N, C-alpha and C positions, 0 to 999 in steps of 0.2 A: 298358564303362562308358558311361554316358549323357552325351552331349555337352552337353545342356542343363543339367547340374548347375552349369555355370559361371555360370548366372543366379541360382542359389538362395542363400538365407541359409546360412551355414556349418552351422548345426545341422541343417538339412533334408537335408544330403548324407550325414551320417555312416552312416545305416543302409544306404545304397546302396554304400558304399565297403567291400566285404566283405573285401578283401585288405589294408586298412590297419588297424593296431592302435594307432598313435600318430601324432602330427603330425610334419611337415606333411602335410596331406591335399591331393592334387592332383586337381582336377576337370576339367581340360582340358589337353592338350598336343598341339599340331600345328604343322606348317609350312604357312604360308599364302602364296599368290601372289596379289597384288592385280592386278585388271585396270586398264587405263588409266582415270584419272579417278575411281578409287575413293575414297570418303569414309566413315568411320565417324562417324555423327552424334553430337552431344553426349549424354553419358549417364554412368552410373557403374556400378561393380560392387560387390557386397557382399563381395568377396574381394580378396586381393592379386592383382596381375597383373605378370608379366614379359613385356616385348615386346622381342625381340632382332632387330635389323635384320640379316637374313641376306644381303641383296643390295639395292643401290640406296639409296633415301632416302625419308624421309617427314617430314611436319610434325605434331608432337604438341602439343596444348594441354592442360595440366593446371592446374585451379584458376586460370585466367587467365594462366598462364605459357606461353610458346611455346618449343618446342625443335625444332631440326632434327636428325633422327637419320640417320646414315649407316652404311654397312656396318661391323659390329663394335660399334655402340653399343647400350647396354642401357637401357631405361626400366623403372622400377619404380614403380607407383602403388598407393596404399593403398585399403582399402575406403571407398566412398562419395566418393572424390575425383572431381569432375566433369571429364571429359576428352573430347576428340575427336581423330580422326586423319584425315589426308588425304594423298594422294600428291602428288608434286611434278611439274608438267608436264615431260614429256620424260625422266623418271627412272623406272626400274622399281622395284618394291617387293616384296620377299619378307621374311617375318618368321617367327620362332619365337615362339609365344604359349604361355605357361604360366600357368594360373589355379590358385590354391591358397589354403588358409587353415590356421589352427592350432587350430580347434575352440574349446574353452573355455580352452585354455592361453594364457597371456600370451606375447607375443613383443615384444622390445625393439626394434622397427623404428626408432624415432626415435634411440635411443641408438646403434644400429649404423650407420644410414644418414645421420644428421644432417640429416634433412629433404630430402635430395637426391632428384631423380627421374631425372636423366640421368647415366649412367656410361659413359664413352667408351673406344673403342679396345680392345675385347676380341677383335677379329677375328683377331688372331694369337696368341691365348692359349688355354689349354685350355678356357676358359668356352664357347667356340663348340662344341667337341666334346661337352662335358658336356650342353649343351642339346639337341643332336641326339640324344644317347643317351637323354635323358629321353623324347623323343618316341617313340623306338623301343620302350623298355621299357614305357611307359605303355599301349601298345596290345597288350601281351602279358599273359595272365592269370597269376595266382599271386603269392604273397607275395614271392618272391625278386625278381621284376621291380619290385614296388612299393618294396621296400627300396632297390633300385638308384636308382629315381627320387628317393626322399627324400634319399639321400646326395648325389646329384649336385646337387639343388636347394639343399641347405644349403651345399655347397661354392661354388656360384655366389653365394649371398647373402654368404658370407664374403669372396669376392673383391671384391664391391661395397663391403663394409664396409672392406676394406683400402684401396681407392681413396679413400674418404672421409677416411682418416687419413694419406694420403701427405704432406700438407703439414706434418705434425708430425715429420718426420725430423730427426735431428741433422745438424750440418755434415759429419761424417765419413760418415754414411749417405748424405747428398746427393751427396757427392763420388763415392762408390762407385756410387751410383745412376746418375750421369751416365756413368760408364765402362761400366757394365752395359748402359745403353741404346745406347751406341755399338756394342757387340758385338751386341746384340739387333737393332738396326736393320740392321747389316751382313748378318746372317743372313737377315732378312726380305727384304732387297733382292736377295740373291744365293743364295737357298735352292736354286735349280735348278743351281747350280754345285758343284764339288768343294771344299767348305770344310774346312779343317783347323784344329786348335786352335792351331798355330803362327801362322797368319794372324790369328786372333782375338786372340791375345796381342799382336800388333803394333797391331791396330785399337784395342784397349781400354787398352793400357798396363798391364794386369794380368798376372801370371804365369798360366800355364795352369791350375795347380792352384787358385790363389786365385779365378780367374775361374769355374772349374767349381763351386767351393764356394759362391760368392756367387750364381751363376746358379741353381743348384739350390735354394738357400734362398729366393730371391726368386720364381722362376717355376715351381718344382716339377719341373724336369727339367734335364738337362745340356745344354750348348750344341748338341752334335750331335744329341741327342734332339729338341731344339727344331727343328732343321733338318728332320729326318725328319717331325716332326709337321706342320710347315708344308706339306711335300710332300703329305701325306695330306689335309690340309684343303683345299688347292687342288684336288687331284684330285676330292674330294667336290663342291666347288663347281662345277667344270667339268662333272661328270657330271650334276648336277641342273639346271644352268641353261643348258647348251649342247647342241648335237647332235654334239659331237666323239666320235670313236671312242676305244676304249681305247688304241689305239696312239698316237693324237694327244694324248690326255691324258698318257700316259706321257712323251712328248717334252716337253710343256709343263712338267712338273715335274722334268725332268732325267734321264730314263731313255731311252737309245737302244734298250735291250732290253725289249720289252713283257713278257716272261716274268719278268725280274728285278723289274720294277715290280709285276706281279701278286703275286709272292711277298712283296714288301715290304708291299704294301697288306693282304694277308690276314694277315700276321704281326702287323701293328700294330692291325688292327681286328677280326680274327677271321672276316671275311667277304670274299668277292670284291667288286670294284667293282659288278658287276651285281647281286649280292645286296644290297649296301648300297642301291642305287637302289630295288629292289623293296620294301625294308623301310621306306622313308620314308613316313610318313603325311602326305599333302599334300592341301590343299583349295584351291580356286580360286574367286574371285569374291565371297566373302562371309566376313567374320570371324565373324559370328553371335554377338556378345557384347554386344549393346545392351540396357540396362535401360530400361524405360519409366518 
């Protein structure tokens, strides 16, 4: 696929997107590492864009509003919204960028997102994994890969929409949400340790069965699945952003046995850690999405 389609009007891209038969149409997906002092000048896109902070931080300005994004934060801006991006002195910045449109089909962006641009703290949720997978599938030819991209993109948009509506929870839902967050935060802070459901029961004050039910309903996975997911995501991050060996990465995420770590990683992702690194489509030095 041609990278410069991210510049085009939506209608101009359709004849070149041979493996897409329905919206959303993705015209760019990549992982970008910004050099020190990098700035994307003020401009606009003719399509939607998701910018996910994979590592570090940046300052984003959209239509006169300023946002500071940090690891796990998601920015969504609409067609023709004027914006600029700059790095923060002393902070690294890596992001996943997805550019897409819906052709002539209507999309209720304002109804779903309620005018928001910044959606925070997705770094320990499946959204991070979905966006990485979009990048991988986007650069593979064929209809199946494009369908995977579309499904993952719409799931990401759905999670952003859910965050917009989180303030509308009932008192009972809010109470349970607080207990769920206690369990989730404990897992996030101790994922490299041996966590059992009995311990999470004490942390949250919910029975293990009820905790598992609510956790899966809210986050799409069981508590211990979430622990394993965090280990995989941390391993990916360390592999991409550091020079650690596989053995060192295994230890960082709670595995004394590198072979056990390798089996777990391949079972969860379908590839080895080295294969994952070689499949990442990364660019450095320029985002290349400025409209004149």
